[in-house]
N, C-alpha and C positions, 0 to 999 in steps of 0.2 A: 269684828268691831266691838267697842265697848258701849254698853247701853247705860243710860241714866236710870237708876232704880227708884224705889219707893220714896226715898228721901227727896230726890230731885223732883219727882212728880208732885209731891206735897208742896214743895217750894213753888213749882209752877202754878199750882192751884191758888197760891197766895199772891199771884201777880195782880189781882184786883186791887191790892193795896198800893200799887205803883201805877205809872202812866200806862194806858193801853197801847197796844202795838201801833195804832194809827197815830199816836202822839210822839213816837220815837224821834222823828225829825225835829219836833219842836223843842227837844231838850237843849239844843244849842242856843236857841233864842232866849230861853228862860234861864240860861246858865247863871249861877250866882258865884261870887267870889267869897271864899272863906275869910273870916275875920282873922287877920294876923298871918304871918308866914308860917309854913310848915318846916320844921327842922329836918335835916337830912343827915344821916350818919351811916357808917359801915356797920354791918351786922353779920354774925355767923362766920363760918370758916371761909378763908380764901381758897380758890381752886386754880390750878394751872389750866391754861387754855391750850389745847392741842389742835393741830390742823384737822383732825378727824372728829372733833367734838360735835359739829353740826353737819347735816347732810340731807339727802333726799331719798325717799323710797322710790327706786327707779322703775316703776311700772310704766311700760310703753307698749301698749297693744293697739294704739290708734295711729301712730306715726305723727309727724315725720320720723324717719329712722334716725338712729343715734348718730349716723355720720352725715346727716343733712347739715350743710354749712351754715345756714341761717339759724337753725336750732343750736348748733354748737357755739355760735356767737353769743346766743343768750345764755347758755350754760357757762361760757367763759366769763361773762359779766356777773352772773348770779354767783358763780364760784362756790358750789357746794363742796365741802371738804370730803364728802363720801357720797357715792351713788350705789344704792342697794340693787343687786342684779340677781334674778330678773324681777324681784320685788313682789311682796304680798302673796295672795292666794295662788297666783300663777306659778310660784316657785314649786308648789306641791304637785304640779302637773306638767312640769317643764322638761323639754328635751333639748339639752344644750347643743347637741350635734346639729340639729336643724335650726336652732335659734327660734324655736316656736314650741307649741304645746305637744305633748305626747300624741301618738295616733289616737283618733277618736274625737269626741267632742267633750270639752271640759269646762268647768265654771270659769267665767271671765273671758272665754275664747270668742273673739268676734269672727264673722264670716270671712273677712279678708285678712290674709296673713301679712304681717310686717316682719321684715328681716331683722331679728334681734340677736343675730349670731355673735359670738365672741369677738371676731375681728371688727364688726360694725360697732359693737358696744365700746370697744377699745378707743375708737375715735372720739367718743364723748368723754371718756375718762381723760384722754390727753387734752382735749379742749378745755375742760373744767379744771385741769390740774388736780384731779380728785383721786381718792383711793377707792377701789371697788370693795363692796361688802357682798360676798357671795352667799346667797341664801340657797342652800342645797336642797335638791329634791329628795326627801326622805320617805315619800309616800307612794309614788307610782313608778312602775318599771315596765318597759316595753308595752306601753299602752294599757296597763291595768294596775289596780291597786296592788302593791307589793305585799310581801309576807316576811315573817321572821326567817323562814328558810332561804329567802332570797336576799337577806340583809347584806351578806358578804359581797354578792354580785352587785347590789345597788351601790354599796360603798365603792367598789372598784370603778363603776361607771362615773360616779361623782368625782373620784380622784382624778380620772382622766380629764374631766372638766377643768379642775384646778391646774393641772399640769399644762393643758392646752392654753389656758389663760396666761399662765406664766410664760409660755413660749411666745405669746403675742405681746410680751412686755408689761403685762398687768401684775402688780405686786399682790401676792396672796398674804395679806396681813390681817384680814377680818373675814370670818366665816361664821355663818348662822345655820343651825341644824333644823331647818323646817320653819313652817309658818302656822301659828295659832292651832297647834295640835292638841291643846286642851279642850277644843271643841270636838263634838262627835263627828262633824264633817263640815262641808262648805256652808251649809245652812241647817239649823235645827228645826226649821219649819217645813213639815211635809205638805204636799208630796214633792220629793226632791230625790232624784236617783243618787245624789252625792252626799246625802245628809249623814251617812255613816262611814264615809271614806277614811277618816282619820282614826275612828275607833276600830274599823276593820284592820287597818295597818298596825295600830298600836292599841290593843284592847285595854291596857292600863297604863298609867304613868310609869310604873315599874318596867313595863315592856319597852317604853320609849327610852328610859335611862339605860337599861341594860344593853339595848341594841345600839345606842349612840356611843357608848364607851369605846368600842373598837374604832368608830369614826374619829373620835377625839384623838385617840392615840395615833391613828394613821396620819391624820392631818399634821399633828405636831411633829411626827417623825419626818414627813416629807418636806414640811415648811416650818422649821424650828421657831421662826419669829411670829408665826400666825397666832392670833387670838381667836378662840373658838367659843361661841355662845350657844347655850341650850335654851330651849323655849320655856319661858316662865309665863305665869298667868296672873292677871289682875282680876280678882273675884269680887270687887266692890261694885255696888249699884247695878247689879245684873238681875233683871226680872226673871223669875223662873230658873235661878242658878242651878246648873246641873251638878251632880255629885262629882263627876269627872273634873269639872273646872274648879270646884270648891276645894278639892283635895289634891290637885295637880302638883302644886309646889311641894307639899309635904311628901308626895310620892316620889318625886324625882331627886330631890336634894340629897337625901342620905345615900343614894345609889350611884349618882354621877361621879365619875373619876376624871380629874384633870381638866374640867371645863374652866374657862377663863372669865366667863360672864354669863348672865342670864338676860333674856329679852322680855320686854313688856310692850303691849300696844295700848295706846291711849286715844283711840278714836271715839270721843265722847258724843253720844247721840242726844239730840234735842227733839222733842215731840210737840211741844205746845206753841202753836203759831201766835198766840196772844200774849206770850210771856214778854214782860218788859225787858229792856236792855240790862238793867241791874240784875235781874233774875238769871238771864242767860249767861252774863259775864261772871256771875258768882260761881258758876258750876265748876270751872277748872280748879279754882282754889279749894272749894269744899271737897271735891273729889280727891284732890291730891293729898289733903290731910289724912284721908283714910289710907291711901297708898303708902304714905310714909309710915303710918302707925302699924300697918300690917305687912305688906309685901317687902318694902324696903328694910324694915326692921328684921324680917326673917332672912333676907338675903345677906344683910350685914352680919348676922350671926354665923353665916357660912363664909364670910370674907369675900363675897362675890359682888363685883360692880354690876351695874345695870345698864343695858343698852335699850333705849326706847326706839325701836326700829320703825314704828309708825305712830304718828299723832296727828290729830286734826279734829275738826268739828264735823260730825255726821248729821246733816239736817234731814230729819224724817217727818217734818211738819207737813200738813196738807198744803200743797202748792210750793213746798220748799222755799218758804219766805225768807230764810236767813242765808241760804247758800250764796256765796259770792258777793255778799254785801260787806260794807265796811265793818259791821258788827262781827262778821265771820273773821275778817282780818284781825280785829282786836282780840277775839277769842284765841286765835292761833298765837298772837304775840304774848298773851298772858300765859298760855301753856308753856311756850318756849322759855320765858323768863323764870317760871316756877321750876322747870326741870334744870335749867342752867345754874340755878342758885343752890342746887344740892350736889355736892361733890361725889356722892355715891353713884350718880348718873354720869357715865363717862362718854356716852354717845347718844345723839338725838337725831332722828330722821323725820322730816315732814312727809306725810303721806299725801300725794305721791310726787310725780315729776311733771308729766305733761298729760293734758286731757281737758276736762270740763271744769266748770266752777264748783262742782261738787267737792272735789278734793285737790285738784292739781294747782300748783303755783304758776304754771305756764299753760296758756291756752293752745290747744293743738289746731284749732280752726276757728271759723267765724261763728260757730254755734255753741259757744261755751255755756249758754243758758238754755240750750235746746233750740229747736227750730222756731218755737213760738216766743222765745225770749229776745232780749236786745242783742244785736250783733256784737261779737267780740273781735278784738284785733288778734289775728293769729300770731302766736309766739310772744304776745304781751303778757305781763304779769297779772294774775288775779289779785283779789284782796289779800288772801293768805300769802301769795307770792310777794306782794309789796311789803308786808310787815316783816316777814321772815328775811327778806333780802336786806333790810336795814339792820336787823339784829345780827344776821350772819356776817355782814360786812364789818360791823363794829368788832365782833369777836375775832374775825380774821386778823384784825389789826392789833390784837392784844395778846399778851402773854400770861395774864393773871386776871381773875375776876372775883368780885365779892358783892354779895347782895346789899341792898340799901334798906335802911329802916327809916320810917317817917313818923314825926311826932309834932302834933297829934296825927294819927293815921286816919285819913278819911275813909268812911265805910261805904259800901254799895248798899244803900238803903238799910233794910233790916235783915239782910241776908247773912251777916256775920263775915262776909268776905271784904278784903281791902279794895279800895278804889284805885290805889296807886302802887305800882311795882317798879323796881328798877335794879340795875346792876352798875357797879363801878368797874371800869376796865383800865388796866395798866397797859399803855401802848408806848411805842417808841417816841411819840410826840407828847406824852404826858397822860393825864387822866382823861378818860372819856366816860360819859354816862349814857345809858339807854333807859328811858323812862316811858311808861305807858299809863295814861290817865283814862280809866275805864268809866268815869262818871260824867255827868252833864254839867259839872261845875268847873270854872276856872280855878286853878290851884296855884298859889304863890309859894315858891320854895326858897328856903334859906340854904344856899349851897356852900356857905363859907367853910364848913367843916370838912367837906369832901372835895371841893373844887374852888379854892380861893383864887381871887384874881379874875381877870376878864375871860370870857368864854363866848363861844358862838353856838347858838341852838337852832337846829333845823327841825321843824315840826311838820308832821304829815297827818292830815285828817280828811274828812269828806263833808259834803253839805249836810249829810244825815247818816245815822247808823244804818238806814235802809238803802243807802246809795248802792246800786249794783256797779261794781268795779268791772269795766269792760275793756279798759286799756288806757293809754296815756290821755290825760285830761279828766279822768274820773275823780282824781284826788286833788286836794289842795295842799301845797307845800309853801312854807314860809321860813325865812331865816332871819334871826335877830341876834343882837349882841346883848350880853348881860355881864354883870359884875357882882357876884355874891348873891343876887336875888334873881329868880327867874319865874315867870308866870307861864304855866303850861295850859294850853287850851283844853276844852272838853273833848272827850273821845279822840285823844291825840297820842301818837307815838312820837317821841322826841329824842333826838340824838344831840348830845351836848359835848363839845370839844373845847379844851383849853386853847386860848388864843394868845398870841404875843410871845 
């Protein structure tokens, strides 16, 4: 996961200049309307929208299993374009033959096994009409951390996975070579028996690149249409940044041969429970400016597109005060719109698929906030699930997207981040806009330059940014008509469609 570093911590310390956490809910009551309408225009390059642009990191170690009919019905409605299998850290310890972890006990492995075998997973892919992204196990082999001497055998084992998946009707179009291998291991915080697993398998970035080159060639030979992505690293805002992570990209890029993309993970961690909404919601934008200047610029020099195979907010505050709240949903919406506005990023997965309010867009059971938290509706959407579902549905309807610019651009307090983000989508029914207002103010927009004529706007918000989204009824939705001018509410995600 990505941590927020010194800059973010300094910003959090400045939260005393804003409303305290206890006043977050009061923001809507005190909302002010800006004087005069805000102009809206297209900006930056347009991008094609492909069916595989948006998806989910398919971690499912809690159940229900992938072939559960009720779960599949939710996936069908949510309609992720891609589901990453087996997803995340578990991929480094996975045995595809058993549909579970390698023999032994590994990070993220619960006591009770869930059947995550290929035929069961295939049911979810069919229900969602999605494409699988196979995250191969490049780390462990026969119940132990592998070695360079076993690299060929490990490749052979993973090729059997891809061929078995193909035999079950799953297209092999997207393949990822491991998970977060720029770390030393599952956790860098001792004591932990797995804190050196990745470094033991690949002592250097060069070892990873050199050993993955035969994998890339073999996958392309067996599946000529497959896109293969190597593991890249985001080294921004990481307290105690390791030399391994800091130099990972520079170590792999000159040595890799034939890769089609690189991956990044953007699970941004927040630590300060007293931070005001403006401070928390500024972080995705401020962080992404560094990613664009550093990692994206470097990958562009190698002509490599980027897959963000995990993104979300990681709440590490005492008491986990932000997880599963409407603020969490807005944070995810902001991240998604930032990534989708950059054509260098060709694939984006929310982390993860099913589980708790910590990360999952779909609740696996009634205890999404833990046994001491409010009850959740099993298989209902979390805060992050609700916002991504709106964005994903709009992008599924579109063939082309372009970011929006706002003038004047309202700011999130003194953070330097914008309070308003949006995308214009070209659909079969005309222009559609997706907008997120991250501020406590009502904003009136002049849409005449991008969406002239009558339109219908559906806005989603919550009674407060601290509202814990537990299922249907947690959020407020309203639909209104507009013609050239539209007022968007505070802390709202809005979908605008041409009408008539």
